[in-house]
N, CA, C and O atoms as CSV, one atom per row, in Angstrom:
chain,resi,resn,atom,element,x,y,z
A,1,MET,N,N,127.269,-75.735,49.014
A,1,MET,CA,C,127.121,-74.981,49.873
A,1,MET,C,C,126.061,-73.705,49.553
A,1,MET,O,O,126.022,-72.917,48.608
A,2,VAL,N,N,125.162,-73.859,50.839
A,2,VAL,CA,C,123.785,-72.975,50.888
A,2,VAL,C,C,124.232,-71.495,50.596
A,2,VAL,O,O,125.031,-71.079,51.434
A,3,ILE,N,N,123.967,-70.780,49.799
A,3,ILE,CA,C,123.688,-69.535,49.966
A,3,ILE,C,C,124.096,-68.845,51.347
A,3,ILE,O,O,125.191,-68.401,51.691
A,4,GLU,N,N,122.744,-68.895,52.110
A,4,GLU,CA,C,122.725,-68.214,53.286
A,4,GLU,C,C,123.981,-68.523,54.210
A,4,GLU,O,O,124.355,-67.743,55.086
A,5,ASN,N,N,124.590,-69.724,53.932
A,5,ASN,CA,C,125.903,-70.003,54.477
A,5,ASN,C,C,127.611,-69.318,54.305
A,5,ASN,O,O,128.730,-69.579,54.747
A,6,LEU,N,N,126.983,-68.319,53.390
A,6,LEU,CA,C,128.000,-67.241,53.150
A,6,LEU,C,C,128.563,-66.370,53.769
A,6,LEU,O,O,129.558,-65.731,53.428
A,7,LYS,N,N,127.814,-66.278,54.939
A,7,LYS,CA,C,128.291,-64.980,55.962
A,7,LYS,C,C,129.830,-64.921,56.162
A,7,LYS,O,O,130.613,-65.793,56.541
A,8,ASP,N,N,130.011,-63.746,55.827
A,8,ASP,CA,C,131.283,-62.821,55.946
A,8,ASP,C,C,132.688,-63.403,55.004
A,8,ASP,O,O,133.883,-63.109,54.959
A,9,ALA,N,N,131.772,-64.399,54.299
A,9,ALA,CA,C,132.522,-65.291,53.179
A,9,ALA,C,C,133.278,-64.134,52.310
A,9,ALA,O,O,132.914,-62.969,52.468
A,10,ILE,N,N,134.479,-64.491,51.261
A,10,ILE,CA,C,134.959,-64.177,50.127
A,10,ILE,C,C,134.476,-65.049,48.866
A,10,ILE,O,O,135.030,-66.130,48.671
A,11,VAL,N,N,133.542,-64.643,48.079
A,11,VAL,CA,C,133.563,-65.909,47.126
A,11,VAL,C,C,133.886,-64.899,45.411
A,11,VAL,O,O,133.680,-63.760,44.992
A,12,PHE,N,N,134.328,-65.844,45.040
A,12,PHE,CA,C,135.075,-65.975,43.616
A,12,PHE,C,C,133.899,-65.710,42.623
A,12,PHE,O,O,133.031,-66.566,42.450
A,13,LEU,N,N,133.887,-64.636,42.043
A,13,LEU,CA,C,132.577,-64.429,40.884
A,13,LEU,C,C,133.304,-64.590,39.514
A,13,LEU,O,O,133.957,-63.713,38.949
A,14,ASP,N,N,133.075,-65.904,39.063
A,14,ASP,CA,C,133.517,-65.977,37.434
A,14,ASP,C,C,132.492,-65.416,36.634
A,14,ASP,O,O,131.498,-64.777,36.979
A,15,THR,N,N,132.878,-65.746,35.542
A,15,THR,CA,C,132.615,-65.233,34.462
A,15,THR,C,C,131.169,-65.179,34.124
A,15,THR,O,O,130.518,-64.138,34.040
A,16,ALA,N,N,130.613,-66.668,33.893
A,16,ALA,CA,C,129.581,-66.960,33.565
A,16,ALA,C,C,128.493,-66.666,34.265
A,16,ALA,O,O,127.579,-66.101,33.664
A,17,PRO,N,N,128.349,-66.960,35.594
A,17,PRO,CA,C,127.178,-66.218,36.406
A,17,PRO,C,C,127.013,-65.142,36.240
A,17,PRO,O,O,125.874,-64.723,36.035
A,18,LEU,N,N,128.315,-64.148,36.274
A,18,LEU,CA,C,128.079,-62.725,35.981
A,18,LEU,C,C,127.206,-62.507,34.527
A,18,LEU,O,O,126.216,-61.776,34.496
A,19,ILE,N,N,127.449,-62.863,33.946
A,19,ILE,CA,C,126.967,-62.782,32.282
A,19,ILE,C,C,125.753,-63.449,32.272
A,19,ILE,O,O,125.088,-63.170,31.275
A,20,TYR,N,N,125.228,-64.241,33.040
A,20,TYR,CA,C,123.945,-65.222,33.464
A,20,TYR,C,C,122.776,-63.960,33.775
A,20,TYR,O,O,121.687,-63.670,33.281
A,21,PHE,N,N,123.791,-63.287,35.068
A,21,PHE,CA,C,122.863,-62.268,35.772
A,21,PHE,C,C,122.360,-61.142,34.907
A,21,PHE,O,O,121.152,-60.949,34.774
A,22,ILE,N,N,123.284,-60.385,34.307
A,22,ILE,CA,C,123.478,-59.358,33.508
A,22,ILE,C,C,122.177,-59.953,32.361
A,22,ILE,O,O,121.094,-59.378,32.467
A,23,GLU,N,N,122.275,-60.882,31.483
A,23,GLU,CA,C,121.441,-60.968,30.672
A,23,GLU,C,C,120.063,-61.335,31.048
A,23,GLU,O,O,119.106,-61.336,30.274
A,24,GLY,N,N,120.031,-61.783,32.844
A,24,GLY,CA,C,118.424,-62.458,32.996
A,24,GLY,C,C,118.504,-63.812,32.563
A,24,GLY,O,O,117.480,-64.145,31.967
A,25,HIS,N,N,119.263,-64.607,32.643
A,25,HIS,CA,C,119.343,-65.909,31.807
A,25,HIS,C,C,118.103,-66.871,33.076
A,25,HIS,O,O,118.191,-67.048,34.291
A,26,SER,N,N,117.272,-67.206,32.276
A,26,SER,CA,C,115.952,-67.632,33.135
A,26,SER,C,C,116.549,-68.943,34.070
A,26,SER,O,O,116.722,-68.698,35.264
A,27,GLU,N,N,116.757,-69.835,33.753
A,27,GLU,CA,C,117.101,-70.966,34.468
A,27,GLU,C,C,118.190,-70.347,35.746
A,27,GLU,O,O,118.025,-71.120,36.690
A,28,PHE,N,N,118.872,-69.639,36.008
A,28,PHE,CA,C,119.612,-69.388,36.905
A,28,PHE,C,C,119.346,-67.814,37.379
A,28,PHE,O,O,120.072,-67.225,38.180
A,29,HIS,N,N,118.504,-67.403,36.920
A,29,HIS,CA,C,118.026,-66.079,37.331
A,29,HIS,C,C,117.716,-65.865,38.689
A,29,HIS,O,O,118.387,-65.001,39.252
A,30,ASP,N,N,116.889,-66.428,39.318
A,30,ASP,CA,C,116.362,-66.513,40.930
A,30,ASP,C,C,117.603,-66.657,41.830
A,30,ASP,O,O,117.946,-65.979,42.798
A,31,LYS,N,N,118.168,-67.693,41.267
A,31,LYS,CA,C,119.527,-68.055,42.596
A,31,LYS,C,C,120.640,-67.097,42.768
A,31,LYS,O,O,121.227,-66.822,43.815
A,32,LEU,N,N,120.914,-66.464,41.148
A,32,LEU,CA,C,121.693,-65.107,41.169
A,32,LEU,C,C,121.199,-64.274,41.686
A,32,LEU,O,O,121.908,-63.783,42.565
A,33,GLU,N,N,119.786,-63.615,41.508
A,33,GLU,CA,C,119.497,-62.567,41.921
A,33,GLU,C,C,119.533,-62.732,43.754
A,33,GLU,O,O,119.304,-61.689,44.368
A,34,LYS,N,N,119.632,-63.182,44.048
A,34,LYS,CA,C,119.680,-63.945,45.449
A,34,LYS,C,C,120.773,-63.663,45.957
A,34,LYS,O,O,120.970,-63.053,47.008
A,35,LEU,N,N,121.734,-64.216,45.028
A,35,LEU,CA,C,123.058,-64.263,45.455
A,35,LEU,C,C,123.729,-62.638,45.586
A,35,LEU,O,O,124.497,-62.236,46.459
A,36,PHE,N,N,123.224,-61.955,44.541
A,36,PHE,CA,C,123.797,-60.690,44.199
A,36,PHE,C,C,123.139,-59.626,45.354
A,36,PHE,O,O,123.673,-58.540,45.583
A,37,ARG,N,N,122.169,-59.988,45.902
A,37,ARG,CA,C,121.051,-59.189,46.879
A,37,ARG,C,C,121.494,-59.423,47.972
A,37,ARG,O,O,121.398,-58.490,48.769
A,38,LEU,N,N,122.128,-60.678,48.459
A,38,LEU,CA,C,123.023,-60.763,49.652
A,38,LEU,C,C,124.308,-59.901,49.676
A,38,LEU,O,O,124.643,-59.051,50.501
A,39,ASN,N,N,124.923,-60.319,48.601
A,39,ASN,CA,C,125.946,-59.449,48.118
A,39,ASN,C,C,125.746,-57.848,48.652
A,39,ASN,O,O,126.358,-57.432,49.635
A,40,ASP,N,N,124.820,-57.023,47.883
A,40,ASP,CA,C,124.495,-56.017,48.169
A,40,ASP,C,C,124.002,-55.533,49.757
A,40,ASP,O,O,123.879,-54.374,50.154
A,41,GLU,N,N,123.786,-56.686,50.453
A,41,GLU,CA,C,123.316,-56.701,52.025
A,41,GLU,C,C,124.582,-56.539,52.807
A,41,GLU,O,O,124.708,-56.113,53.955
A,42,ASN,N,N,125.398,-56.912,52.062
A,42,ASN,CA,C,126.946,-57.015,52.903
A,42,ASN,C,C,127.063,-58.630,53.452
A,42,ASN,O,O,128.119,-58.873,54.037
A,43,HIS,N,N,126.457,-59.338,53.375
A,43,HIS,CA,C,126.568,-60.670,53.842
A,43,HIS,C,C,127.798,-61.500,53.707
A,43,HIS,O,O,128.120,-62.396,54.487
A,44,PHE,N,N,128.549,-61.067,52.497
A,44,PHE,CA,C,129.460,-61.468,52.104
A,44,PHE,C,C,130.260,-60.923,50.640
A,44,PHE,O,O,129.588,-60.758,49.623
A,45,LYS,N,N,131.692,-60.677,50.648
A,45,LYS,CA,C,132.195,-59.919,49.220
A,45,LYS,C,C,132.259,-60.844,48.012
A,45,LYS,O,O,132.387,-62.059,48.161
A,46,PHE,N,N,132.192,-60.406,47.103
A,46,PHE,CA,C,132.887,-61.004,45.603
A,46,PHE,C,C,134.281,-60.324,45.583
A,46,PHE,O,O,134.705,-59.249,46.006
A,47,ILE,N,N,134.870,-61.461,44.871
A,47,ILE,CA,C,136.446,-61.074,44.564
A,47,ILE,C,C,135.810,-61.694,42.881
A,47,ILE,O,O,134.814,-62.374,42.636
A,48,THR,N,N,136.947,-61.075,41.879
A,48,THR,CA,C,136.785,-61.439,40.529
A,48,THR,C,C,138.055,-61.355,40.008
A,48,THR,O,O,138.911,-61.442,40.888
A,49,SER,N,N,138.500,-61.213,38.857
A,49,SER,CA,C,139.655,-61.460,38.085
A,49,SER,C,C,139.357,-60.322,36.750
A,49,SER,O,O,138.277,-60.217,36.169
A,50,ALA,N,N,140.334,-59.697,36.514
A,50,ALA,CA,C,140.555,-58.975,35.417
A,50,ALA,C,C,140.460,-59.858,34.190
A,50,ALA,O,O,140.011,-59.376,33.150
A,51,ILE,N,N,140.789,-60.916,34.236
A,51,ILE,CA,C,140.163,-61.550,33.172
A,51,ILE,C,C,138.503,-61.718,33.029
A,51,ILE,O,O,137.969,-61.702,31.920
A,52,THR,N,N,137.894,-61.850,34.026
A,52,THR,CA,C,136.282,-62.015,33.957
A,52,THR,C,C,136.169,-60.512,33.680
A,52,THR,O,O,135.478,-60.305,32.683
A,53,LEU,N,N,136.528,-59.660,34.124
A,53,LEU,CA,C,136.342,-58.187,33.283
A,53,LEU,C,C,136.191,-57.929,31.911
A,53,LEU,O,O,135.293,-57.207,31.478
A,54,LEU,N,N,137.003,-58.468,31.229
A,54,LEU,CA,C,137.774,-58.607,30.098
A,54,LEU,C,C,136.464,-59.519,29.239
A,54,LEU,O,O,135.746,-59.011,28.377
A,55,GLU,N,N,136.379,-60.899,29.695
A,55,GLU,CA,C,135.142,-61.398,29.338
A,55,GLU,C,C,133.899,-60.869,29.287
A,55,GLU,O,O,133.122,-61.132,28.370
A,56,VAL,N,N,133.666,-60.223,30.092
A,56,VAL,CA,C,132.072,-59.514,30.249
A,56,VAL,C,C,132.150,-58.595,29.669
A,56,VAL,O,O,130.988,-58.362,29.336
A,57,LEU,N,N,132.779,-57.827,29.272
A,57,LEU,CA,C,133.220,-56.736,28.098
A,57,LEU,C,C,132.987,-56.730,26.760
A,57,LEU,O,O,132.514,-55.796,26.111
A,58,VAL,N,N,133.399,-58.004,26.284
A,58,VAL,CA,C,133.468,-58.481,24.822
A,58,VAL,C,C,132.638,-58.227,24.289
A,58,VAL,O,O,132.834,-57.360,23.437
A,59,LYS,N,N,130.828,-58.921,24.444
A,59,LYS,CA,C,129.951,-58.503,23.964
A,59,LYS,C,C,129.511,-57.023,23.653
A,59,LYS,O,O,129.277,-56.629,22.510
A,60,PRO,N,N,129.413,-56.163,24.900
A,60,PRO,CA,C,128.983,-55.010,24.555
A,60,PRO,C,C,129.952,-54.024,23.770
A,60,PRO,O,O,129.476,-53.020,23.239
A,61,LEU,N,N,131.303,-54.305,23.697
A,61,LEU,CA,C,132.444,-52.930,23.044
A,61,LEU,C,C,132.038,-53.571,21.787
A,61,LEU,O,O,131.925,-52.765,20.864
A,62,LYS,N,N,131.748,-54.991,21.444
A,62,LYS,CA,C,131.723,-55.676,20.009
A,62,LYS,C,C,130.379,-55.068,19.507
A,62,LYS,O,O,130.261,-54.738,18.326
A,63,ASP,N,N,129.475,-54.936,20.308
A,63,ASP,CA,C,128.268,-54.568,19.787
A,63,ASP,C,C,128.288,-52.900,19.588
A,63,ASP,O,O,127.422,-52.288,18.964
A,64,GLY,N,N,129.186,-52.428,20.096
A,64,GLY,CA,C,129.295,-50.751,20.293
A,64,GLY,C,C,128.690,-49.835,21.300
A,64,GLY,O,O,128.445,-48.630,21.362
A,65,GLU,N,N,128.492,-51.270,22.352
A,65,GLU,CA,C,127.126,-50.600,23.329
A,65,GLU,C,C,128.384,-50.064,24.471
A,65,GLU,O,O,128.672,-50.804,25.412
A,66,THR,N,N,129.160,-48.580,24.267
A,66,THR,CA,C,129.993,-48.237,25.090
A,66,THR,C,C,129.288,-47.925,26.618
A,66,THR,O,O,129.929,-47.965,27.668
A,67,ILE,N,N,127.953,-47.633,26.523
A,67,ILE,CA,C,127.159,-46.911,27.875
A,67,ILE,C,C,127.217,-48.335,28.922
A,67,ILE,O,O,127.406,-48.492,30.129
A,68,ILE,N,N,126.940,-49.283,27.723
A,68,ILE,CA,C,126.808,-50.647,28.583
A,68,ILE,C,C,127.754,-51.592,29.386
A,68,ILE,O,O,127.595,-52.343,30.349
A,69,ALA,N,N,128.774,-51.253,28.612
A,69,ALA,CA,C,130.476,-51.551,29.121
A,69,ALA,C,C,131.027,-50.620,30.319
A,69,ALA,O,O,131.530,-50.893,31.409
A,70,ASN,N,N,130.759,-49.549,29.742
A,70,ASN,CA,C,130.960,-48.564,30.998
A,70,ASN,C,C,130.313,-49.025,32.382
A,70,ASN,O,O,131.015,-49.175,33.382
A,71,SER,N,N,128.941,-49.239,32.386
A,71,SER,CA,C,128.156,-49.791,33.440
A,71,SER,C,C,128.865,-50.887,34.276
A,71,SER,O,O,129.259,-50.858,35.442
A,72,ILE,N,N,128.912,-51.884,33.316
A,72,ILE,CA,C,129.643,-52.977,33.596
A,72,ILE,C,C,131.174,-52.912,34.360
A,72,ILE,O,O,131.621,-53.584,35.290
A,73,LYS,N,N,131.564,-52.195,33.839
A,73,LYS,CA,C,133.086,-51.647,34.188
A,73,LYS,C,C,133.340,-51.015,35.713
A,73,LYS,O,O,134.238,-51.177,36.540
A,74,GLN,N,N,132.231,-50.292,35.688
A,74,GLN,CA,C,132.269,-49.135,36.928
A,74,GLN,C,C,131.355,-50.108,38.105
A,74,GLN,O,O,131.671,-49.858,39.269
A,75,PHE,N,N,130.557,-50.895,37.972
A,75,PHE,CA,C,129.958,-51.903,38.702
A,75,PHE,C,C,131.073,-52.938,39.219
A,75,PHE,O,O,131.288,-53.051,40.426
A,76,LEU,N,N,131.596,-53.498,38.504
A,76,LEU,CA,C,132.727,-54.716,39.293
A,76,LEU,C,C,133.881,-53.621,39.678
A,76,LEU,O,O,134.716,-54.138,40.421
A,77,GLN,N,N,134.099,-52.538,39.440
A,77,GLN,CA,C,135.708,-51.981,40.441
A,77,GLN,C,C,134.895,-51.161,41.358
A,77,GLN,O,O,135.569,-50.321,41.954
A,78,MET,N,N,133.318,-51.168,41.710
A,78,MET,CA,C,133.139,-50.497,42.966
A,78,MET,C,C,133.173,-51.787,43.910
A,78,MET,O,O,133.457,-51.588,45.091
A,79,GLN,N,N,132.911,-53.072,43.497
A,79,GLN,CA,C,132.909,-53.925,44.650
A,79,GLN,C,C,134.051,-54.066,45.506
A,79,GLN,O,O,134.000,-54.811,46.485
């Protein structure tokens, strides 16, 4: 499926792409940036799971980065 064909769709956002986006993973960054921009522009909606939230928070919490963890949590709960 082409990103542009997601108009009004509901898209499940799994852990790996979210972590790649947060960390700026170079191989996927351009595609993920486009995906998140289209989501910001309300072309479609993301859904995710509590498991994804927990998996994304593991590293920041383990490293004592509570500000980053709180930012991620707030971002995901806003969507």
